[in-house]
C-alpha positions as CSV (number, residue, x, y, z in Angstrom):
1,M,120.9,72.9,109.1
2,E,121.4,75.6,111.9
3,R,120.6,78.9,110.7
4,P,123.5,80.8,109.5
5,V,123.9,83.9,111.7
6,Y,124.7,87.5,110.4
7,D,125.9,90.1,112.7
8,I,125.4,93.9,111.6
9,D,126.2,97.2,113.0
10,P,122.8,98.5,113.1
11,Q,123.7,102.5,112.4
12,A,125.7,101.3,109.7
13,F,123.3,99.2,108.2
14,W,120.8,102.0,108.6
15,Q,123.3,104.6,106.7
16,D,124.0,102.0,103.9
17,P,122.8,98.4,104.1
18,Y,123.7,97.6,100.6
19,P,127.4,96.2,101.2
20,D,125.7,93.8,104.1
21,L,123.2,92.8,101.7
22,A,125.6,91.6,99.1
23,R,127.7,89.8,101.6
24,M,124.6,87.8,102.4
25,R,123.2,87.0,99.1
26,A,126.7,85.8,98.4
27,E,127.4,83.7,101.9
28,A,124.1,82.9,103.3
29,P,120.9,84.3,101.3
30,V,118.5,82.9,104.4
31,V,120.6,84.3,107.2
32,Y,119.5,85.4,111.1
33,V,120.4,88.7,111.7
34,P,120.4,88.9,115.8
35,Q,120.4,92.6,115.7
36,L,116.6,92.4,114.2
37,D,115.9,89.3,115.7
38,A,114.6,87.9,112.2
39,V,115.6,85.6,109.3
40,L,116.2,87.7,106.1
41,I,115.5,86.3,102.8
42,T,118.1,88.4,100.4
43,R,117.8,87.2,96.8
44,R,115.3,88.2,94.1
45,D,114.1,85.1,92.8
46,D,113.9,83.5,96.7
47,I,111.5,86.6,97.6
48,F,109.9,86.6,94.1
49,R,108.5,82.8,94.8
50,E,108.6,82.6,98.5
51,E,106.2,85.6,98.9
52,K,103.2,84.0,97.2
53,R,103.4,80.9,99.7
54,I,101.2,82.8,102.1
55,E,100.5,79.2,104.0
56,V,104.2,79.4,104.9
57,F,104.8,83.0,104.9
58,S,101.7,84.9,106.7
59,S,101.0,88.3,106.5
60,D,98.7,87.8,109.6
61,Q,101.1,89.0,112.5
62,P,99.4,89.8,115.8
63,E,102.5,90.5,117.5
64,G,104.1,92.4,114.6
65,L,104.9,96.0,115.1
66,M,102.5,97.3,112.5
67,T,99.6,95.4,114.0
68,Q,99.9,96.7,117.8
69,L,100.6,100.3,116.7
70,M,97.9,100.8,113.8
71,G,95.3,98.2,113.9
72,Q,95.2,94.9,112.0
73,N,95.0,96.5,108.4
74,M,94.6,94.7,105.0
75,M,98.5,94.3,104.6
76,R,98.5,92.0,107.7
77,K,96.0,89.8,106.5
78,D,96.0,86.7,103.6
79,G,93.7,85.0,101.7
80,A,89.9,86.1,101.2
81,A,90.4,88.5,104.0
82,H,92.7,90.4,102.4
83,M,91.5,90.3,98.6
84,G,87.8,91.6,100.5
85,E,89.4,94.6,101.6
86,R,91.5,95.0,98.7
87,K,88.6,94.8,96.7
88,A,86.8,97.6,98.7
89,I,89.6,99.8,98.1
90,F,89.8,99.5,94.5
91,P,87.4,102.3,93.4
92,A,89.9,104.8,94.9
93,V,92.9,103.3,93.3
94,S,92.4,101.8,90.1
95,P,94.2,102.8,86.7
96,K,90.9,104.2,85.9
97,T,90.4,106.3,88.9
98,V,93.9,107.5,88.7
99,K,94.0,108.6,85.2
100,H,90.5,110.3,85.2
101,H,90.1,111.6,88.4
102,W,93.4,112.2,90.9
103,L,96.1,113.1,88.2
104,A,94.2,116.3,87.3
105,Q,94.5,116.7,91.0
106,F,98.4,115.8,91.4
107,R,99.4,118.5,88.6
108,S,97.2,121.1,90.1
109,A,98.7,120.6,93.6
110,T,101.9,120.2,91.9
111,A,101.9,123.6,90.0
112,R,100.7,125.4,93.2
113,I,103.7,124.1,95.2
114,L,106.2,125.1,92.0
115,D,104.7,128.7,92.1
116,D,105.6,129.0,95.7
117,L,108.9,127.8,95.5
118,A,110.2,129.0,91.9
119,P,110.8,132.8,93.1
120,R,113.3,131.4,95.9
121,G,116.1,130.3,93.6
122,A,117.2,127.7,96.1
123,C,115.4,124.9,98.5
124,D,115.9,121.6,100.3
125,L,114.1,119.6,97.6
126,V,112.9,116.9,100.1
127,R,111.1,119.7,102.5
128,D,110.2,122.1,100.4
129,F,109.1,119.9,97.1
130,A,108.8,116.3,97.6
131,M,107.1,116.4,101.0
132,P,104.1,118.9,100.2
133,V,103.6,117.3,96.5
134,S,103.5,113.6,98.1
135,A,101.3,115.0,101.2
136,E,98.6,116.9,98.8
137,A,98.2,114.1,96.8
138,L,97.8,111.7,99.9
139,K,95.3,114.3,101.5
140,A,93.1,114.0,98.7
141,V,93.4,110.1,98.2
142,T,92.6,109.4,102.1
143,G,89.9,112.0,102.1
144,L,91.5,113.6,105.3
145,T,91.8,117.3,103.2
146,R,91.9,119.3,106.5
147,M,95.2,118.0,107.7
148,G,98.1,120.0,106.9
149,A,101.1,118.9,104.5
150,E,103.5,119.1,107.2
151,E,101.3,117.1,109.5
152,M,100.5,114.7,107.0
153,D,104.5,114.1,106.6
154,A,105.1,114.0,110.4
155,V,102.4,111.5,111.2
156,S,103.8,109.1,108.2
157,Q,106.7,109.2,109.7
158,G,105.9,108.6,113.2
159,M,104.2,105.3,112.2
160,I,106.8,104.1,109.8
161,D,109.5,104.8,112.5
162,G,107.2,102.8,115.0
163,C,106.8,100.2,112.5
164,A,110.8,99.4,112.1
165,N,111.2,100.3,115.5
166,Y,112.8,96.6,116.2
167,A,115.2,98.1,118.8
168,G,112.0,98.6,121.0
169,D,113.1,102.6,121.7
170,P,110.2,104.0,123.9
171,E,110.5,107.5,122.3
172,V,110.0,106.1,119.0
173,E,106.9,104.2,119.8
174,A,105.6,107.1,121.9
175,R,105.7,109.4,118.8
176,C,104.0,106.4,116.7
177,N,101.0,106.4,119.6
178,D,100.9,110.1,118.9
179,S,100.9,109.9,115.4
180,T,98.1,107.5,115.1
181,R,95.7,109.2,117.6
182,L,96.2,112.6,115.4
183,I,95.0,110.3,112.4
184,D,92.0,109.2,114.4
185,Q,91.0,112.7,115.2
186,H,91.1,113.7,111.7
187,I,89.1,110.7,110.6
188,T,86.5,111.5,112.9
189,E,86.4,115.2,111.8
190,M,85.8,114.0,108.1
191,W,83.5,111.0,109.1
192,Q,80.5,112.6,108.8
193,S,81.3,115.5,106.2
194,A,79.3,115.9,102.8
195,S,80.6,113.9,99.9
196,G,79.5,114.1,96.7
197,A,79.3,111.4,94.0
198,D,82.5,112.1,92.5
199,D,84.6,111.5,96.1
200,Y,87.0,108.4,95.3
201,S,88.8,108.9,98.7
202,L,89.7,105.8,100.9
203,L,87.2,107.0,103.4
204,R,84.5,107.0,101.4
205,V,84.9,103.8,99.2
206,Q,85.5,102.0,102.4
207,Q,82.6,103.6,103.8
208,A,80.3,102.5,100.9
209,A,81.7,99.3,100.9
210,G,80.5,98.9,104.4
211,L,83.7,97.8,105.8
212,P,83.9,98.3,110.0
213,E,85.2,101.5,111.3
214,D,88.1,99.9,112.8
215,Q,88.9,98.4,109.7
216,I,88.6,101.5,108.0
217,R,90.7,103.4,110.3
218,A,93.6,101.0,110.2
219,N,93.4,101.0,106.1
220,I,93.5,104.6,106.2
221,K,96.6,104.5,108.7
222,L,98.2,101.9,106.2
223,A,98.2,104.2,103.4
224,I,99.3,107.5,105.6
225,S,102.3,105.0,106.6
226,G,103.4,104.0,102.9
227,G,101.9,106.7,101.1
228,Q,103.6,109.8,102.0
229,N,107.2,108.7,102.6
230,E,107.6,106.6,99.7
231,P,106.3,109.1,97.1
232,R,108.2,111.6,99.1
233,D,111.6,109.7,99.2
234,A,111.1,108.6,95.3
235,I,110.5,112.0,94.2
236,A,113.5,113.7,95.3
237,G,115.9,110.6,95.2
238,T,114.9,110.4,91.3
239,V,115.5,114.0,91.1
240,W,119.1,113.6,92.7
241,A,119.8,110.5,90.6
242,L,119.1,112.3,87.4
243,L,121.0,115.2,88.3
244,R,124.3,113.0,89.2
245,H,123.7,111.4,85.5
246,P,123.0,114.5,83.3
247,E,123.4,112.1,80.3
248,Q,120.4,110.0,81.5
249,L,118.3,113.4,82.5
250,E,119.0,114.5,78.8
251,D,117.4,111.0,77.2
252,V,114.5,111.9,79.2
253,R,114.4,115.3,78.2
254,V,114.7,114.5,74.5
255,G,112.8,111.4,74.6
256,R,115.2,108.5,74.5
257,A,113.6,107.5,77.6
258,S,110.5,108.4,79.9
259,W,109.8,109.7,83.3
260,L,108.5,106.7,84.1
261,Q,111.6,104.5,83.1
262,A,113.8,106.8,85.4
263,F,111.3,106.6,88.5
264,E,111.1,103.0,88.2
265,E,115.2,102.4,88.0
266,Y,115.6,104.5,91.1
267,A,112.8,102.3,92.9
268,R,114.9,99.4,91.9
269,W,118.1,100.8,92.4
270,M,117.5,102.6,95.9
271,S,114.2,100.7,97.0
272,P,112.3,103.4,99.1
273,I,110.4,99.8,100.3
274,G,113.4,98.1,101.3
275,M,111.8,95.1,103.3
276,S,108.4,93.5,104.3
277,P,108.0,91.6,107.6
278,R,106.2,87.8,107.7
279,R,105.5,85.4,110.0
280,V,106.4,81.6,109.7
281,A,103.0,79.8,109.8
282,Q,104.3,76.2,109.4
283,P,107.8,74.5,109.5
284,Y,109.7,75.0,106.3
285,V,113.1,74.5,104.8
286,L,114.5,77.2,102.4
287,H,118.0,76.5,101.2
288,E,118.3,73.8,103.5
289,V,117.8,76.2,106.6
290,A,114.9,75.2,108.8
291,L,112.6,77.8,109.5
292,K,109.9,77.4,112.5
293,P,106.4,78.1,113.3
294,E,106.4,82.1,114.7
295,D,109.8,82.9,113.1
296,R,109.8,86.5,112.0
297,V,111.1,86.6,108.3
298,F,112.0,89.9,106.5
299,L,111.8,89.9,102.6
300,M,114.4,92.0,101.4
301,F,113.0,93.7,98.5
302,G,115.9,96.2,98.8
303,S,118.6,93.5,98.7
304,G,116.6,91.4,95.7
305,N,116.2,94.6,93.6
306,R,120.3,94.8,93.5
307,D,120.9,90.8,93.0
308,E,123.8,90.2,90.7
309,Q,122.4,87.2,89.3
310,V,119.2,89.0,87.8
311,F,120.2,92.8,86.9
312,A,123.1,93.4,84.6
313,R,124.2,96.7,86.4
314,P,122.9,96.1,90.1
315,D,124.6,98.7,91.7
316,A,124.5,101.5,88.9
317,F,121.6,103.8,88.2
318,D,120.9,103.3,84.7
319,I,117.6,104.2,82.8
320,H,118.1,101.7,79.8
321,Q,118.7,98.4,81.7
322,D,116.0,95.9,81.9
323,I,114.5,95.9,85.3
324,S,111.3,94.0,84.5
325,A,112.5,91.6,87.1
326,A,112.1,94.6,89.7
327,I,110.3,93.6,92.9
328,S,109.8,97.2,94.0
329,F,106.3,97.1,94.7
330,G,106.2,93.6,96.0
331,A,105.7,90.8,94.3
332,G,102.8,88.6,95.2
333,P,99.4,88.8,96.7
334,H,100.5,92.1,98.7
335,F,101.6,94.1,95.2
336,C,101.6,97.6,96.2
337,A,97.7,98.7,96.0
338,G,98.9,102.5,95.5
339,A,101.2,101.5,92.7
340,W,99.3,103.3,90.1
341,I,98.7,106.7,92.1
342,S,102.7,106.5,92.7
343,R,103.5,106.1,89.1
344,A,101.1,108.7,88.0
345,L,102.2,111.3,90.8
346,I,105.8,110.9,90.3
347,A,106.2,110.3,86.4
348,E,103.1,112.4,85.0
349,A,103.1,115.4,87.8
350,A,105.9,115.9,90.0
351,L,109.3,115.1,87.6
352,P,108.0,116.8,84.6
353,M,106.4,119.6,86.0
354,L,109.7,120.2,87.9
355,F,111.9,120.0,85.4
356,E,109.7,121.9,83.1
357,R,109.6,124.8,85.7
358,L,112.9,124.8,86.8
359,P,115.1,123.3,83.9
360,D,118.6,124.6,85.2
361,L,117.9,122.8,88.4
362,S,121.2,121.5,90.1
363,L,122.9,120.0,93.1
364,A,123.8,122.6,96.0
365,G,125.5,120.1,98.1
366,E,125.4,116.6,99.2
367,A,122.2,114.5,99.7
368,R,122.4,112.5,103.1
369,F,120.5,109.2,102.9
370,G,119.1,106.8,105.6
371,G,117.3,103.6,106.4
372,W,116.8,100.0,105.5
373,A,113.5,98.8,105.6
374,F,112.1,102.2,104.1
375,R,115.1,104.2,102.5
376,G,115.4,107.7,101.0
377,P,117.1,111.1,101.1
378,L,117.0,112.8,104.2
379,E,117.9,116.3,102.8
380,M,118.8,117.6,99.4
381,P,120.0,120.9,98.8
382,V,119.1,122.1,95.1
383,T,119.4,125.6,93.2
384,W,118.4,127.1,89.8
385,A,119.0,130.0,88.0
386,E,117.6,133.5,88.4
387,G,116.1,133.0,84.9
388,E,114.2,130.1,86.2
389,R,112.7,132.1,89.2
390,S,109.3,133.1,87.4
391,R,107.5,132.3,84.5
């Protein structure tokens, strides 16, 4: 049958995609959106199943925005090529490395940031806490330790804006190109610098694996494009959700739930990674909709994570509901390689340390959210009582 068509208002979709996504799930779970020039797959079980069908839904996208702007990183490869590079970076991101190497560094950096922040009594939690916590972790993990936190945040934002620039805005593309050039400069600066046997950074483990330089550079850009904004947004967003649901925050504080539950429920509910693109590699029919080679398909993780057929309270933040079916980190061979890093940084460092240091933290105004391919709070004013301003 002909592809169903669903029109969106791009600005309204950026501000809040969930009403449109709910209608798509109900009316046409495989639907063409002209404003995005893409076919959207919106139901959780379809995404979970079809993402694994790499012979149809290919990550190899030579004409895709990410490939054009950042180079062909491992996220844009399938099969043996993808798995080979994934194996090469594994020493940097494995659960063992995270537990025994990165977690202590994450906690140390978070403590320093809180030491500087605590005397102020008020801040924008996105800019002043979540951003530097995420950036300091990413500097260590990538090996680009001479990059400033604000610089890391800016180049990450520049790249993700570029990768979601389906409207073709030349200014957005120019900022993305400036960001990739700056990252290349930092990689060049660190390329020959001395490293020790305990250097598990992405730069060093890829060098040790013998990957070509262009692949090393592309994979570091990939890590920065997702490894900064997504933890940043999840840290601030989870804090916002807990402060708006004080009974759930209390459950975590007294041990009836965990910080990890809070983070993973937020990641389901607000999906910092809302979408992953694919290229149709061969003719295929899904829900009687014919897909043609070279069609662009978006796997809408943010929609699947609110599927009414899967989750008991899809539109509610509820840390006690069963979210074992969530696809926040993906569902197939491209399951997020940084998942263990995110869990440790957010659930074992940022969240518990923030609420321990500032137990009277409270919202001081509305938090603004934006995005659909990548979604998170844009600003989040908070305050804390005079007594928490110092140890």
